[in-house]
N, C-alpha and C positions, 0 to 999 in steps of 0.2 A: 584155675577152674576148669575141668575137661565137660565137656557138654553133657547135662543129662539126658536119658533116654527119655522122660515126657518131653523135653524141647524140642526134640526130631518131633515123635509124636503130634504134637500140637502144627509145626508146620508141615505137614503130612495131610495133618484134618484140613485145616486153610486153604494147600492147593486142592483137596477134592474137594471145595467149596465152590472156589475157581473155578475147575472143571465143570462143575454142575452149569454155570453162570456160560462159560463157553460152548460147552456142549462136544466136551471134550471127554476120551473113555480111557485116558491114560497120558503121561507125559515121560518122555524120554529125553534127561539129560548126558552130558558129557563134559560140560565147559566148567572149568575147574571153579570156579565161584558157586555153581551152580549146585556141581556135585558137593561139594564142602556144605552150603545149604542144605541141603537135603537128605546126605548121609550124615553128618558129623565126622568126615572119616577125610583128615587131611592127610595126604601123599603127594612127595615128590615122583613118584609115577607116574601122576596125571600131566604131569610135564612135561612128558616124553611120548610125543604125539604117534610114536610107533604102536604104543600101548594104551588103547583107551580104557577108560575109566567110565562107566555106562552104569545110568540109574532109574530105572523103570518103576513109577507108582501108578498101578491104575487105580480109577473110580473106586472099584471094589475087588478085594482081593487082597493077596498080599503084595508088597513090592518085589522086585528082583535088581540084580546088583551082575553086572559081567564084569567081572576084572582077570585082572593081572591074579596068578592063583597066590599068590604070596600073601595078596592082601585082604583075601576073603573072610579071613578070623578076624579081621577089625573092623571089620565092615558089619558082618553079625552081632560086635558087641556092642555097637549102637542101635542094632534094628532088631532085633531076635527074632522077628519074623520074616525078615527077609530071606527067598532064594538067591543061592550064589553060587552061580556058572563061571568057575574060572577057565582062563585059558593058559596055557604051560610060556607060548614065550612068542615070537616071531614067526611068521607073520601073524597077527593078528585074523580069528576065527570067525569069518563070516558068517559060519554057519552054526558058529553057538548063539549070535546072537538072534537069527531065524528061530531056532529050537527055542529060545528062553521065551521069543514074543509069544510063537506059535503055542508053548505049553501053558502060560500064562491067560490064553483066551483071546489073544486079542490080533487075530490072522487077519481077520475082519476090520477092526476095528477104526475107530477117527483117532489118533495119536496126536499128541501137542511136541514137535519141536523147537528147538533153539533155531526158530526162522526170523525175526524180528529184526528189525534195524539198532536196538539195544541187544543184542544175543552176537553169539559165535557159535557154533556148532563146534560139539566135544566130537565130532563123528567126521571122519572124511568124506570126501563126496562119494569116494569109488565103494565104499561098505553102503552108504545109506543106498545108493543103486543100487546093490546089489541084495539088501532087503526089500526095495519094491521089487527088483524082479524075479523075486521069493513068493512074496506076499503079494499080489498083485489088487488084490484086493483091499489090503492095505488105505487107509486115508489118512493122508497126512496135513498134517494142519501148526498151525502158530502156535506156539503153549506163552509166546513172550509177556502179553498181556495179562495172562494167568500168571505167569513167573513171577512178574514184575511185583504184583500189586500184593502178594504177599511177604515181597523181601521189602519194601516200601516202608513198611509198620514193623516196627523194632520191637521185640519183646524186651522184660525186665533184664533176663539174662543179657541180651547181646548190648543193652545199655550201660550196665554194669559191665560190660568186657571195655567197651567204649570208651565208659566215663574213666576207668584204671590207664587203659592205655593214652588215653589223653596225662592222668598226673606222672605217671611215667617220663611221659615227652616233655613236661615241665620242668621236674627234676633234674632230667638230662641240660637239659638247655640252661638250668642257673648253672650247675658243675659248669658247664662249657665257658659263661660267660667270665665265670670266678676264678678261672684257671688260664684263660688263655690272654697271650699276650700283644700287645705290640710290635709289629717285626715278621708276625709269623702270617702263611699266605690263608688267602681263600680254601686251597685243598687240605688246608692242616686246621683250618676250623671244619670243616664236611668231615673230615676225619673226626676230629672230635666229637664231631655228636654221635656220629656211628658209633664209638666205642659206649659212649657215654647212656646212648642207646640200649647196646649189648647188657652193658653191667646193670643197667634196671631190668633184663628178661625179658628182652623184646626179643620175637621171634624171626630172625633172618632168612629163617631156611623160607619163607611166605611173606618175606618182603618188605621189613619197615622201608621210611624210605627217607631221603634226607639231599634236595634241593640248594643250591646258596647263589648269590650273586652280590658283587660288590660294585660299591662307587669306581673302582678299577676294571681296568680292560682284563688281565692279567692273571688267570686262575693263578696260577705258582708267583705273583711278584707280592711282595710283603708288603702288607697293610700298614700304614702310619695314622698317628693321629688325626683325625678327622674328619676318617674316611669309616663309611657304612657298609655295616653287614645284613640281609634278606637271608631267612632261613626257612623254607618248607618242607615239614617235614613230621616225623609220627613213628611210635613207636607201635610193633604187632603183638598182641596178647590173642589165645586161643584165637589167630587167625584173623581176629578184627582189628582195622587199622586206625591209629589216629591220625587226623592231619590236621599240624595247628601252621602258623604264619607269625613270626616272629622276625624284630628289627633289634640291630643295637648298633653302636656309636663307638669306635675308637678313641674314648678319651672322654673330658666333657662335649655334650652338644652345641652349636653355635644356635643362635638364636634361630637360622632360617631351619635349622635341620630339626627346633623343637618346631615351629611355625610347617612343617612338610606333615611330623608324625601328629599333633593336632589333627589337621587336616582330614589325614587319612583314618584317625580315631573316630572322628565326628562324622563320615562318611561310614564307616563301620555301624554307628549308635544309632544313626537315622535308617540305617536296611533294616539292622534289631528289628524298630517299632514296627515293621509293617508283619514279623512273622507271627505269626496267630491262626486258630484252626477257620477255614472259611475261607483265607484268604487265599489266592494262586502264587502258584512260584512265580509267575509275572507279576504280582505284585508287588512282588519285594521284591523284583529286581528293578522296574518303575520306579519303586522309590530311592534306593537307588540312583538309578538314574538322573530323576529330579533334585536329589542333593547334589552330585556330582556337576549337572546345570549352573544350580544359584554356586558353588564355588567359583563357577568361569571352567567348569573342566568340561572334557568331550563327552555327551551324552551316551549312555551303550547304545550300541549294533543291533542292529535283529540278532545277528548270530553270537554277541560277547554275552557269558553268562559271570555271574558273580557269585558263584556260589553252586550247590551241589549236595548231595545226597551222601553218607558215610553207611559205610556196612565192613562184611568182609571184604569188600571191593575198596579204595580211598578213592571211585569216583563216581558210583552209584545216581542213582535219579532221588529225585527231581533236577530238574536244571535249573537252579536262578536265574532263569533268561526270560527275553520276552516273547520267544517262542515255546515256553512251557508254559501250560494253561493248568498245571496239575495241583486242585483244589489240598491244601494242605490238611492233616488230619493229625490228630494225638495219635504221640511213637513215632514221627516220621524223624529221622535225624539228619542234622543239613550241616554244613562247613558255610560260615557266610564270609566273604572274602572279596570287599572291592578293593579295585589296584588303579594306579594311574602312572604315566610314566615324568618321569622331572622335564623339560630341555633338553638333559643331557642324557636323554635316555635312561636313565638311573628307573628300574623299575619300584614301584612306593606300592607297599600290601604288607598289610596284617591278614589272620584268617586265626579264627575259634567254631567250636563247635557247640549247635543246643538242639536239643529236643523240644517239637513242638507237644504244647501240654493241653488241657482244655480252657484255659484261660490265656496261653498267650505260649513262652515258650520257659524253659529251664536251661542254665548254661550245664554244660559237658563239662569244659573247656573256658580257663578265663587266662586274661594276662593280656591278650593282643594290642592291646593301649597301653602297654610300658614299652618306654624305649630303653632295652638296656644299655648299660655302658662297663664298655670295657677298661679294668684301670690301664694308668699309664705310666 
């Protein structure tokens, strides 16, 4: 489902409201997720650092895009009012950026750039310095808080994309479990998950992900009856990335393996109980930490988190950690993922996705509590 123009317009309006609160005259972005979010224009060109793709949203007036010329029509298809400045090729034309800012009436404006700790500039420092030299009265400010506030709250469209991406991921997992055989390796398991995600329609040009680990040390060593495997993975749909964690046993699980999975599931359930509007991200982390303490496991450290936000990026804010005091609000999407390590160093981890609602939360994905069994 391609992104509707009304969705893009709503994002612009919400960001403009944030500009008012942060005393910004405009926001300039070039980091790929911010660019995708504000333009709906997903392109591999943005990964080529020599060809920046920049978008300027003024608080008042039409937006501006400075892009590789071949991409201009695609930007305009999503944002009919955008003024496109296209450059031919290399090197990037800094003078074109200066011209665009001038013609937008922003030469002396207070412009927000991607400067904060959770941001990455999508423009080279050399180009930024040239812009400042050409327009000495331009004021650079941090757009991070404004951008992050808008991206924290997911629209119905975004939640729908995340829900379907999660469903694609779950179906892929079920097929891998049904078809995998003891004697195959972790590498083959990871490959099988990737193949099944592609069959579901995952857009790997914007990177679905597959991470695995087993109770064996070697990636290519054949898995035997009694071995366990863990997979942290997710499909991508219209740029939106699922992120779920699942565990499986080769053959029927032992009583110890069942006990371990019951333990991590209980941690997961206790953590979810703390997810509600008005709670802080740190409150959710504290609930998990207390459950871990009661189970005889090490408590969370200040810098460790047991979950995070989700959207175009598989690791968005807020962080479900003791240091993040973001107040949870309806529309925020969270990945809940408690984990611990056995004395053998095996990682025990499960993960599912929820969206905060007016009275608690609603699952976007389910199934983390199920320990899958690969038939012997």
